[in-house]
C-alpha positions in Angstrom: 9.7 -7.0 -11.6 6.7 -8.3 -13.4 3.3 -8.8 -11.7 0.3 -10.7 -12.9 -3.3 -10.3 -11.8 -6.2 -12.7 -12.3 -9.7 -11.2 -12.5 -12.1 -12.6 -9.9 -15.2 -11.4 -11.7 -16.8 -8.8 -13.9 -18.5 -5.5 -13.2 -21.9 -4.8 -14.8 -23.0 -1.3 -15.4 -25.2 0.5 -18.1 -22.1 2.3 -19.4 -20.8 0.8 -22.7 -18.5 3.5 -24.1 -18.3 6.3 -21.6 -18.6 6.4 -17.8 -19.1 9.5 -15.6 -16.1 11.0 -13.9 -17.5 9.9 -10.5 -20.4 7.7 -9.4 -23.8 9.4 -9.9 -26.1 8.4 -7.1 -29.1 9.1 -9.3 -27.8 7.0 -12.3 -30.4 4.8 -14.0 -29.7 1.2 -14.7 -28.4 -1.9 -13.0 -25.1 -2.0 -11.2 -23.7 -5.3 -10.1 -20.6 -7.4 -9.6 -20.5 -11.0 -10.9 -18.0 -13.0 -9.0 -16.6 -16.1 -10.7 -18.3 -19.1 -9.2 -15.0 -20.6 -8.0 -14.7 -17.6 -5.6 -18.3 -17.5 -4.4 -17.5 -18.9 -1.0 -15.2 -15.9 -0.5 -18.3 -13.7 -0.2 -19.2 -15.4 3.1 -19.7 -12.7 5.8 -19.7 -9.8 3.3 -23.5 -9.3 3.8 -22.7 -7.9 7.3 -21.1 -4.8 5.7 -23.0 -1.9 4.1 -20.3 -0.9 1.7 -17.3 -2.4 -0.1 -14.2 -1.2 -1.8 -13.8 -2.6 -5.3 -10.5 -2.7 -7.2 -10.7 -3.2 -10.9 -8.6 -3.1 -14.1 -9.1 -0.2 -16.5 -9.0 -2.5 -19.6 -10.1 0.2 -22.1 -8.2 3.3 -21.0 -6.2 5.5 -23.3 -2.5 6.4 -23.3 -1.3 7.4 -19.9 0.0 11.0 -19.4 2.1 11.9 -16.4 0.6 15.5 -16.5 -3.2 15.6 -16.7 -6.0 18.2 -16.9 -8.8 17.2 -14.5 -12.2 18.6 -15.5 -12.7 20.4 -12.1 -9.4 22.3 -12.7 -10.7 24.2 -15.7 -7.7 23.8 -18.0 -5.0 23.8 -15.2 -2.7 20.8 -15.1 -1.5 18.6 -12.3 0.5 15.4 -11.9 -1.2 12.0 -12.5 -0.8 11.0 -8.9 -2.8 14.0 -7.7 -5.7 13.1 -10.0 -8.4 10.5 -10.3 -7.8 10.0 -14.0 -8.7 6.5 -15.2 -5.6 6.6 -17.4 -3.3 5.1 -14.8 0.2 3.7 -15.2 -0.9 0.4 -13.8 -4.5 0.8 -14.9 -5.9 0.0 -11.4 -9.2 1.7 -10.4 -11.1 1.8 -7.2 -14.7 2.6 -6.1 -16.6 2.4 -2.8 -20.1 1.2 -3.3 -23.1 0.3 -1.2 -24.2 -3.3 -1.2 -27.9 -3.6 -2.0 -28.0 -7.4 -2.1 -25.9 -10.5 -2.4 -27.5 -13.4 -4.2 -25.2 -16.4 -4.9 -22.3 -14.9 -6.8 -24.0 -11.6 -7.7 -23.6 -8.4 -5.6 -26.1 -5.7 -6.6 -24.6 -2.3 -5.7 -25.1 1.5 -5.8 -23.9 3.2 -9.0 -20.3 3.0 -10.1 -18.2 5.0 -12.6 -17.0 2.0 -14.4 -17.6 0.6 -17.9 -19.7 -2.5 -18.4 -17.6 -5.7 -18.5 -14.6 -4.2 -16.6 -12.5 -7.0 -14.9 -12.8 -7.1 -11.1 -9.5 -7.6 -9.3 -10.5 -7.6 -5.6 -13.2 -6.7 -3.0 -12.5 -5.4 0.5 -15.0 -4.5 3.1 -15.3 -0.7 3.8 -14.8 -0.2 7.5 -15.5 3.4 8.6 -13.1 3.4 11.5 -10.2 2.3 9.2 -11.1 3.8 5.9 -12.4 7.3 6.7 -10.2 10.2 7.7 -12.4 13.3 8.3 -9.4 15.5 8.9 -7.9 14.6 5.4 -7.1 17.5 3.1 -9.1 17.8 -0.2 -6.1 19.2 -2.1 -7.0 20.9 -5.3 -10.4 19.2 -5.4 -12.0 21.6 -3.0 
């Protein structure tokens, strides 16, 4: 089966070559999402939410390894699916960001851990009752 995705916009960050391993709330610079104008009307109602989930395409990642060495594990290895490595099989990434403002087709957000110019695949509203599970296990990230 072959799937195709069409980017709906572009992510803007101050990171050109290297992004942090997770969003840094104190990061300097501008963070925004530029939606292609043809999709601008799809933003209607989004201003009612404080946060959004963004899905994007890791267009500059390296070779994918099935076994990875996450930085917090100090040299130990784990399977790709139990990591947040950007080197994914399908190269799909996700962030949850706070909306600061929406003006026309531009969403200004809190910091992201994404390279500048990354293709945006989708936006979904973050709904705490649906998207938060306080009882969830942290696995090896604790």
